[in-house]
C-alpha positions as CSV (number, residue, x, y, z in Angstrom):
1,M,-15.4,-8.3,-34.8
2,E,-13.0,-7.3,-37.5
3,V,-12.8,-9.5,-40.6
4,V,-9.3,-8.9,-41.9
5,S,-8.8,-11.2,-44.9
6,K,-11.8,-11.8,-47.3
7,N,-13.7,-14.0,-44.8
8,Y,-10.8,-16.1,-43.8
9,I,-9.1,-14.3,-40.9
10,S,-10.9,-12.6,-38.1
11,I,-9.9,-10.7,-35.0
12,D,-12.4,-10.8,-32.2
13,P,-11.5,-9.9,-28.6
14,E,-13.8,-12.6,-27.4
15,I,-12.4,-15.4,-29.5
16,C,-8.9,-16.9,-29.1
17,S,-8.0,-14.1,-26.7
18,G,-8.1,-11.6,-29.6
19,K,-5.5,-13.4,-31.7
20,P,-6.1,-13.5,-35.4
21,H,-7.8,-16.8,-36.3
22,I,-9.6,-18.7,-39.1
23,V,-13.2,-17.5,-39.3
24,G,-15.5,-19.9,-37.6
25,R,-12.6,-21.9,-36.1
26,R,-10.4,-21.6,-33.0
27,I,-7.3,-22.1,-35.0
28,T,-5.0,-19.1,-34.7
29,V,-2.6,-17.6,-37.2
30,P,0.3,-18.2,-34.8
31,Q,-0.7,-21.9,-34.7
32,I,-0.6,-22.1,-38.5
33,A,2.8,-20.3,-38.5
34,I,4.2,-22.7,-35.9
35,W,3.0,-25.8,-37.9
36,H,4.4,-24.5,-41.1
37,E,7.5,-22.5,-40.2
38,F,8.8,-24.4,-37.1
39,M,7.4,-27.9,-37.5
40,G,7.9,-28.0,-41.3
41,K,4.4,-29.0,-42.2
42,S,3.2,-28.2,-45.8
43,A,0.0,-26.2,-46.4
44,D,-1.5,-29.4,-47.7
45,E,-0.6,-31.3,-44.5
46,I,-2.0,-28.5,-42.3
47,A,-5.3,-28.4,-44.3
48,T,-5.7,-32.1,-44.2
49,E,-4.8,-32.6,-40.5
50,Y,-7.0,-29.7,-39.3
51,D,-9.8,-29.9,-41.8
52,L,-9.1,-26.5,-43.3
53,S,-9.2,-25.4,-46.9
54,L,-6.0,-24.5,-48.6
55,S,-7.3,-20.9,-48.9
56,E,-7.7,-20.8,-45.1
57,V,-4.2,-22.1,-44.6
58,Y,-2.7,-19.7,-47.1
59,A,-4.7,-16.8,-45.7
60,G,-3.2,-17.6,-42.3
61,L,0.3,-17.7,-43.7
62,V,-0.2,-14.4,-45.6
63,Y,-1.4,-12.8,-42.4
64,Y,1.6,-14.2,-40.5
65,F,4.1,-12.8,-43.1
66,D,2.3,-9.5,-43.3
67,H,2.4,-9.1,-39.5
68,R,5.5,-11.2,-38.8
69,Q,6.9,-9.3,-35.8
70,E,3.6,-9.1,-34.1
71,M,2.9,-12.8,-34.6
72,D,6.4,-13.8,-33.5
73,D,5.9,-11.7,-30.4
74,L,2.6,-13.6,-29.7
75,I,4.4,-16.9,-30.2
76,A,7.2,-15.9,-27.8
77,E,4.7,-14.7,-25.3
78,S,2.8,-18.0,-25.4
79,E,6.1,-20.0,-25.1
80,S,7.0,-17.9,-22.0
81,L,3.6,-18.5,-20.5
82,V,3.9,-22.3,-21.0
83,S,7.4,-22.3,-19.6
84,A,6.2,-20.4,-16.5
85,L,3.3,-22.7,-16.0
86,I,5.5,-25.8,-16.2
87,Q,8.0,-24.4,-13.7
88,N,5.3,-23.3,-11.3
89,T,3.0,-26.3,-11.5
90,P,4.0,-29.3,-9.4
91,S,4.1,-32.6,-11.2
92,K,1.7,-35.3,-10.0
93,I,4.0,-37.9,-11.4
94,K,7.0,-38.9,-9.2
95,L,10.0,-39.8,-11.3
96,S,12.3,-42.5,-10.2
97,N,15.9,-42.9,-11.0
98,S,15.5,-46.6,-11.6
99,A,13.9,-48.1,-14.7
100,A,10.9,-50.2,-14.3
């Protein structure tokens, strides 16, 4: 295990598929970036909603901005995986054209 940011960020191949994450949690840096950059949540909102300290949230954001291309690539890879799973997984819900 490699601790990257003063006990806040860790990279361990056996945790979160090797993605940088908050030490002791399964919250990844890409998740924090998505919540902040793409969903518009403030650091305070993220900390409150996910029971993190502001230091943990800011450490995640610092790591994201210091490794932005790599993190954006991980986010895009995850989006592609989810899209492929949705396309290749049959729905158990049958949609009808008529409203109930």
